[in-house]
C-alpha positions as CSV (number, residue, x, y, z in Angstrom):
1,X,54.4,115.2,81.6
2,X,51.4,116.3,84.1
3,X,50.2,119.8,84.1
4,X,51.5,120.4,87.6
5,X,55.7,119.6,85.6
6,X,54.8,121.8,82.4
7,X,53.0,124.6,84.9
8,X,56.6,124.1,87.6
9,X,59.4,123.6,84.3
10,X,57.8,127.1,83.0
11,X,57.5,128.6,86.1
12,X,61.9,127.5,86.1
13,X,62.2,129.5,82.4
14,X,60.7,131.6,83.5
15,X,62.7,132.3,87.3
16,X,66.4,132.0,84.9
17,X,65.1,134.7,82.7
18,X,63.8,136.6,85.8
19,X,67.5,136.0,86.3
20,X,69.6,136.9,83.9
21,X,67.7,139.5,83.4
22,X,68.7,140.7,87.2
23,X,72.5,139.7,87.1
24,X,72.5,137.0,88.0
25,X,73.2,134.0,85.2
26,X,72.7,130.9,84.9
27,X,74.9,128.3,84.6
28,X,73.0,125.0,85.7
29,X,69.5,123.6,85.7
30,X,67.2,120.5,87.2
31,X,70.2,118.8,89.1
32,X,69.7,115.8,90.7
33,X,71.7,113.5,92.3
34,X,70.6,111.1,95.6
35,X,69.8,113.7,98.0
36,X,66.8,115.7,95.9
37,X,67.2,118.1,93.1
38,X,68.3,121.8,92.6
39,X,65.7,123.6,90.2
40,X,68.7,126.2,89.4
41,X,72.8,127.6,89.8
42,X,73.5,131.4,89.2
43,X,76.4,132.7,90.0
44,X,75.7,136.2,91.2
45,X,79.7,138.6,90.2
46,X,81.0,136.0,93.0
47,X,79.1,134.1,94.6
48,X,77.5,130.2,94.1
49,X,73.6,131.0,94.2
50,X,71.0,128.0,95.0
51,X,67.8,128.9,93.7
52,X,64.4,127.1,94.7
53,X,62.0,128.4,92.3
54,X,58.1,127.4,93.5
55,X,55.4,128.3,91.2
56,X,51.4,128.2,91.5
57,X,48.4,128.5,89.1
58,X,46.8,130.7,91.4
59,X,47.3,132.0,95.5
60,X,44.2,130.3,96.1
61,X,46.1,127.9,98.7
62,X,48.4,130.5,99.8
63,X,51.4,132.5,98.5
64,X,53.9,130.0,96.7
65,X,56.9,130.9,99.0
66,X,54.6,129.8,101.5
67,X,55.5,126.2,100.3
68,X,59.1,126.4,101.5
69,X,59.2,124.0,105.4
70,X,62.7,124.0,106.8
71,X,63.5,120.9,106.3
72,X,63.4,121.6,102.6
73,X,66.2,124.4,103.3
74,X,67.7,122.3,105.4
75,X,68.3,120.0,102.4
76,X,68.7,123.2,99.9
77,X,71.8,123.4,101.7
78,X,72.8,119.9,101.6
79,X,72.8,120.0,98.6
80,X,74.2,123.3,97.3
81,X,76.9,121.3,99.0
82,X,76.5,118.4,97.3
83,X,76.3,120.9,93.8
84,X,80.2,122.6,94.4
85,X,82.0,119.3,95.5
86,X,81.0,117.9,91.8
87,X,81.4,121.1,90.6
88,X,85.2,122.0,92.1
89,X,83.3,124.9,93.7
90,X,84.3,125.1,96.8
91,X,85.9,127.4,98.3
92,X,83.3,130.3,97.9
93,X,80.5,133.2,99.2
94,X,77.6,131.1,98.6
95,X,73.5,131.4,99.1
96,X,70.6,130.5,98.8
97,X,67.4,132.3,97.3
98,X,64.6,131.9,96.4
99,X,61.9,132.9,93.4
100,X,58.4,132.7,93.5
101,X,56.3,132.5,90.9
102,X,51.9,133.1,90.0
103,X,51.0,131.9,86.3
104,X,47.6,132.9,86.8
105,X,46.3,132.9,83.6
106,X,43.8,136.6,84.0
107,X,47.1,138.7,83.9
108,X,51.4,138.3,84.0
109,X,53.4,136.3,84.8
110,X,54.2,137.3,89.1
111,X,57.5,137.0,90.6
112,X,58.7,137.5,93.7
113,X,62.2,137.0,94.9
114,X,64.0,135.8,98.2
115,X,67.5,136.2,98.6
116,X,69.4,134.4,101.3
117,X,66.5,132.2,102.5
118,X,68.2,129.5,104.3
């Protein structure tokens, strides 16, 4: 596995732990289909939460959340509907969140959680 992939998987585990600690129950991770991948899927009460996780080793090239493009957010909306259909969750509230993580080697990981980004 490449270092970038290892960093991403570690970030997703940190994000899942963070979300669980903040009341969002993670029910799926790394779900894939022909249209793309969802990093994490959770439940915040009755609300379905689709989570995009962006992890960086530093802020040298900007904040990880700056990597969320309009195209990525549109794709996440499509993926959210596809996930919901596949899992028979076509009714009820849904939102898309983003979690940005910086894993600087000199300090504890920094985690930013933005709710309802798309």
